C-alpha positions, 0 to 999 in steps of 0.5 A, spaced: 531 758 080 535 764 083 533 765 090 533 772 092 533 776 099 531 784 099 534 788 105 530 795 106 523 791 105 519 797 106 522 802 102 520 804 094 527 801 092 524 794 095 517 795 093 519 796 086 524 790 086 518 786 088 514 788 083 519 787 077 521 780 080 514 777 080 515 777 073 522 774 072 521 767 070 528 765 073 527 768 080 524 767 087 523 772 092 525 768 098 526 773 104 524 780 104 528 783 110 526 789 115 528 790 122 522 794 124 517 790 121 519 783 123 513 777 122 508 782 119 506 781 112 508 785 107 501 787 105 500 791 111 505 796 109 504 795 101 496 793 101 497 793 093 501 787 094 495 783 098 496 777 094 503 776 095 504 771 101 510 774 104 512 776 111 518 781 113 523 777 117 530 779 120 536 779 117 541 774 120 547 773 116 549 766 118 542 763 118 540 766 111 541 762 105 539 764 098 543 766 092 543 773 092 541 779 096 539 786 094 540 792 099 535 797 097 537 801 104 540 808 105 548 808 105 551 806 112 548 799 112 550 794 107 558 795 108 556 792 115 552 786 113 555 785 106 562 782 108 559 776 112 554 774 106 559 774 101 564 770 105 558 765 106 557 765 098 551 769 097 552 774 092 550 782 093 547 787 089 547 794 093 543 799 091 546 804 096 552 808 095 556 804 100 561 801 095 560 806 089 566 810 091 573 807 091 576 813 094 575 812 102 576 819 103 571 822 098 566 817 101 567 820 108 567 827 105 560 826 101 557 821 105 559 824 112 561 817 115 566 812 115 567 808 108 567 800 107 574 797 108 578 798 102 579 791 101 571 790 100 571 797 095 576 793 091 572 787 090 566 791 088 564 792 081 561 798 079 556 796 074 552 801 069 549 795 066 550 797 058 557 798 059 558 792 065 564 788 066 561 783 070 564 776 070 559 771 072 564 767 076 568 772 079 564 778 081 561 777 088 559 784 089 556 789 085 555 796 086 549 799 083 549 806 080 545 812 083 539 814 079 542 821 077 549 818 075 545 812 071 541 818 066 548 822 066 553 816 064 549 813 059 548 819 055 556 821 056 559 814 055 560 814 048 562 821 047 568 820 052 570 813 050 571 816 043 574 823 045 568 827 042 568 832 048 572 836 052 571 832 059 573 839 063 567 843 060 561 838 062 555 842 065 549 837 068 542 840 070 538 834 072 531 834 075 528 828 079 521 826 082 520 826 089 520 818 090 528 819 089 528 822 096 525 816 099 520 814 103 522 817 110 518 823 112 522 830 111 519 837 111 521 839 104 517 833 101 511 835 105 505 836 100 505 844 102 512 845 101 513 841 094 506 842 091 507 848 085 514 848 087 521 847 084 528 847 087 535 846 086 539 842 092 546 840 094 549 844 089 557 842 089 556 837 094 551 832 092 553 825 093 553 823 086 558 828 084 564 824 085 561 818 083 560 821 076 567 824 076 570 817 078 566 814 072 568 819 067 575 819 069 576 812 068 573 812 061 577 818 059 584 816 063 584 823 066 581 826 072 575 830 070 571 835 074 563 836 072 558 842 074 552 838 077 546 841 079 540 837 081 533 839 082 527 836 085 520 837 082 513 836 084 512 829 080 513 822 083 517 819 078 522 820 073 529 824 072 531 828 066 538 830 065 540 836 060 548 835 059 552 841 056 558 839 052 564 842 048 566 838 042 573 837 041 573 838 033 568 840 028 562 835 029 555 835 025 548 833 029 548 827 024 555 825 026 554 825 033 547 822 032 550 816 029 555 815 034 549 814 039 546 809 034 552 805 033 553 804 040 546 803 043 543 799 037 544 792 040 542 795 047 535 793 048 533 799 054 537 805 050 532 808 045 536 814 041 531 819 039 531 822 032 534 828 031 529 834 033 526 829 038 527 830 045 524 825 050 520 826 056 520 823 063 513 820 062 515 816 056 519 812 060 515 812 066 515 805 070 520 802 065 527 800 064 528 804 058 533 810 058 531 815 052 536 820 049 535 826 045 541 831 042 542 837 039 548 840 036 550 847 035 554 847 029 556 854 029 559 854 036 561 847 036 557 845 043 552 840 044 546 839 048 544 831 051 537 830 054 537 823 057 530 821 061 529 815 066 525 812 071 529 813 077 526 807 081 527 802 075 533 804 070 535 808 076 535 803 081 531 796 081 531 795 074 538 796 073 539 792 079 535 786 076 539 787 069 545 786 073 543 780 076 541 777 069 548 779 067 551 776 073 547 769 071 548 769 064 541 771 062 538 775 057 539 782 060 532 784 059 529 778 062 523 780 067 524 787 065 520 788 058 514 792 061 512 798 057 512 805 060 505 807 063 502 812 059 499 817 060 
């Protein structure tokens, strides 16, 4: 069995890891770490888990003994703790942004704090699971992608890899549920502020913008910039990204649809909708699916791609477990076959 620990155990990412890993036949949760709740049963924080006999514990990098540690923490945590764990032979899957950007200056600009050491960033593998380059022998540190980038890059990768679109004209409009803001209290997510409200935020300076651009630039082999506008909507879970692209040469809807089908037909969590059908967030709720629909304006040679995920599953904990499966040579869908919750 693979023994794991979870850091940041009182947050949404952690409780989602616990929910999903309870169904994983090859994993045992050995630790749930929380510096503020040491020795408390996890059921005191999450009463719906009162049948699980786990207590929060303090993370001691020297005394901790397990195969993998997930960091379900805000930024500026894992970069301080991961090095000692990796040196001990523990593999790390980081759900925060600490190891996603290879450019330390970009991290400083968008996160407002010093980046991890360059040597550690160079060792980290940024892993969109469907396009992952995980090496089970050599990979020690996985940077799990952000929620917005996951929905966006799964939709864009096939088109960029086959040079179908102009990468300098990409416009991205994304909406997320309130759980994407985390569990800490903040004025903008109070009921009276959020209910019956809808707003754009962090236009031009969202932390996920350089992450999206870094990945696209790597695939395309040339630097790109995107227009990315995130919005928060009054729902609990879900991301819907609407992506506008300019086609490089005459392309029909059928041809673009075939590109997606051919690229993802062997990928269990990517579902390509029939032409004329567009996915909704409710249709992936609680699951590790990413559903993609598309429209092609054949007269003007532009396309609209719609991608939906559950931000806490495919956008965070589900993809982290998918990466764990790849790291250990398991079927990538192991422990992740939950159907979406509907309605």
